[in-house]
C-alpha positions, 0 to 999 in steps of 0.5 A: 656169775652170769649176767643178762647180757651173757645169757643173751649172747650165749643162748640167743646170739644177740649182743644187745637187748632192746632198752625195754627188754632190759628194763623188764628183765632188771625189774623182774630180777629185782623181784618186782611185779612187772607189766611189759607192753611190747609190740608184735615181733618185739621179742617178748619171750627173751623178757622171761627166758633170761630171768628164768635162767638167772633165778633159782627154781622154775618159771611158769608161763601161763598162755592161751596158746595151747596149740602152739605150746609145742612150737614155743617149747621146741624153739627154746629147746633148740637154744638148749633151754630146759623147757616143757609144756603140759596141756589137755592134748597130751596123754596121761603118760606124757604128762607123768613123764614131764611131772617127773622131770619137774620133780627132778629139777630138769625143767626151768620153764613150764608152759601151761594154760590158765585152766591147768591151775585148777587141776588138783594133781598139778597144784599138789606137785607145783606147790612143793617146788620153788616157783621163781617167776609167773609169766602171763603171756598174751595177757590181754586174753586174761579179759576172756575171763569176762565172757568165755574162759571163766577159769582165768578169773580163779588164777589169783586163788592159785597164787594166794595158795603158794607159800611164797609169792613170786614176782609176776610178769605180764606181757602183751602187745596191745593194752589200753590204760583200762585194760592194764587196770583190769589186769592189775585188779584181776591178778592183784599186782603189787605196784607193778613197774610198767614198761611201754614200747612204741605200739606203732608198727612203722613198716605197716601201711594202713589202708581203710577201704569203705566197701559195700561189696567186699568180695569185689574189693578183696578180689581186686586187691588179691589180683595185684598182690601175689605175696604171702597174705592173711585174711581175717574174718569175724565168723567161721561162716564167713571164713569158710565161705571165702576159703571155698570161693578163693579155692574155686578161683584157683588161689593157693589158700588155707583155712584156720578157725577154732572149729578145726581139730588140732591136727588140721590146724597144725597141718595148715599152719605148717604149710603156710609157714613153709610157703606151700600155701601163700594165702590164709583165711582165718578167724582170730584163732590164728595168729597169737604166738605164731612167728611167720616173718614174711606175711606181706599183707593182712586184710581185715575182711570184717571190722574187728571189735577193737583197735587192740584187735586191729593192731594185733592182727595187722601186726602179724604182717612183715615181722621181718621189718620189711614193708607190709600193708594192713587193709580194712574193708569197712561196711557199716553192717560190720557194726551190727555184727560186733554189737550182736556178739557184745549183746550175747556175752554171758557169764554166770559168775558176774552180777547183772551190774558187772556184766553190764559194765563188761558190755559197756566197756566193749561198746566203748572199744567198738566206738573207737574202732568205728571212729578209726574207720571213719576218720580222715586223720592219720591212722598211725596217729590215731592208733598211737593216741589210743595207746597213750603214745605220742605221734606227730601225725602225717606219717605218709604210711596210711591211706588218709595221709597219702590222700 
């Protein structure tokens, strides 16, 4: 009988699991609901791939990353793992072929978006199968159910409709205690085992720059850094403005945001990954699930709305473990932009009180992000404390400690 280490060696080529990976896999195999809070680049997919190969039945991976499902599945297939995906970008013929493979037991891991659980045809097929595990990847996005992906709030209905409740595995890179409690409540988790990795990316130098003229600061930084870089903006409008400005100045730059069609996004992502483009300007639509090891700096042109977003986005830098910089250009005007987005959250499924509570929670996160921008303390320490992880301070890997 194969063990988790046998699977690790034969499929992934590693000799040893990280301690947190081992704890998560053991918990799942014991039938427990499990939450894994693991930093970007930690190897979260191993945490569900190994149990899926050891358990009878099919593993469902619920993910927000529709545009990246093909990449995730192809990476698993290269390791000879029977994986497939079903999403709205496929034709009915393509979906039916996969449905037949599922019925015939030729699929071990199936990637879907949360909305797929509301499709009657899918439900009728999947309910007749043995589901060994349900995984929620990038699980912090379950909170999107509060404002713009309302279907995510109905996931428990699907779970409750199953004749057998499989263990649930929740994976994300960044989540506070409040976020974890919300996820527990949304999914009705049963006394979950929680495994926490260190959220602090020690190879990232954090630099917060107070800038009334961001464009000047940005160009000054880019003139000194020619490596592969990533620039985040809060809005599509700002992303497009910077893209055309940088292109006009001769930079080899790409543009990525939610307003582009799937083919445009796929093409620019491929060029960036291959190094045909060495600078990307993007909204937060770019990043989750994208494994590009050699991004040497991430610039937050606008202040993110939370420390979670800041850590998620800067965490895309240097996933190969080499030195990277996470730079934030802070202007007090960013506060107003974020407040505007919070004020305009709408959700007809929530009562006035519930919606007010959602907005209040977002404002609290924004306050912590502003505090981070204004602090003179160690930035790594502030981030670690935010995620309830100990840190001694004086990291010498942030602009405050270097001062």
